[in-house]
C-alpha positions, -999 to 999 in steps of 0.1 A, spaced: 2 1 0 16 34 -7 26 57 16 12 93 12 32 118 22 6 153 18 -19 140 41 -37 168 47 -41 166 84 -7 171 85 -4 203 66 3 239 78 10 270 56 18 305 55 23 333 34 42 356 54 81 365 47 96 349 76 82 322 95 94 298 117 95 258 118 92 241 154 92 208 171 81 206 206 110 194 226 118 159 237 101 131 243 86 145 210 48 130 203 30 156 182 40 167 147 61 196 132 47 225 123 51 263 114 46 289 138 45 324 126 45 350 158 67 330 183 107 332 176 118 317 204 101 282 195 116 285 162 141 258 154 143 267 114 138 295 97 120 300 65 131 334 46 113 342 16 111 378 -10 74 377 -16 43 363 -1 42 329 -14 22 301 1 43 276 17 35 244 26 47 218 51 39 187 61 47 167 89 58 132 85 77 122 118 45 117 145 21 123 118 29 94 85 36 63 99 66 50 77 73 10 81 105 -10 67 97 -42 53 101 -58 90 75 -37 100 98 -16 123 90 20 123 112 37 96 138 72 111 120 99 92 126 138 90 102 161 105 89 171 78 86 184 42 84 223 22 65 220 -9 63 260 -29 58 263 -63 74 231 -79 104 227 -53 104 202 -26 127 206 8 133 174 32 139 191 68 150 180 98 150 200 129 175 196 158 179 215 195 210 198 203 242 213 208 260 178 217 277 157 192 265 138 162 233 157 149 245 162 113 252 124 111 215 115 129 194 139 107 213 129 74 201 92 85 166 104 90 170 122 59 180 95 36 156 71 50 125 95 43 138 106 9 141 66 1 107 59 10 90 89 -5 106 81 -37 97 42 -34 56 61 -33 58 96 -50 72 110 -87 101 136 -70 111 141 -108 80 164 -113 99 186 -88 124 212 -105 142 217 -73 146 191 -49 171 193 -14 169 185 23 182 207 50 192 199 87 186 233 111 196 233 145 188 256 167 216 258 187 242 253 160 224 278 138 254 281 108 269 250 92 297 231 112 327 217 99 337 186 91 301 179 72 314 167 40 313 133 43 277 138 51 270 156 26 282 137 -1 264 104 17 232 119 12 241 127 -26 254 94 -32 224 74 -16 194 100 -27 205 117 -55 198 149 -33 218 181 -17 221 184 15 222 217 30 232 221 73 218 256 80 190 272 104 177 297 76 164 280 46 159 310 23 136 300 -8 
């Protein structure tokens, strides 16, 4: 049975120029979402030039994705969809090491399941992002993780709290 990554109950949307992507602190049980008001909650920040509507579809805690052995798959927090572009997003709020590798693994597994259930070729731009509230700028020594995601999925990985679209 195909997996629908675009479930209406998992969708939040915004048309304002700057908004945040939020994920409640662990132990998380709620899906990630868009917030337009409380910047203290923002893990990722979406910045755009116009009032183009942007949809965010939560995946983790919203879309059930299971491996062939029926274990729950690692899932990224969600996907941003705008114009004919798609961005897979993993949100982190960690200062400790290993968050880039962990985020890359979540993105990889999600993207591979997405590709098995949807035609990613309909998007002119498809990429992946890891946003970390505690370490907002790209960290050093991530070239290996960027290359692994590219090799496994064909998508570019960007590590930055700001998502400019």
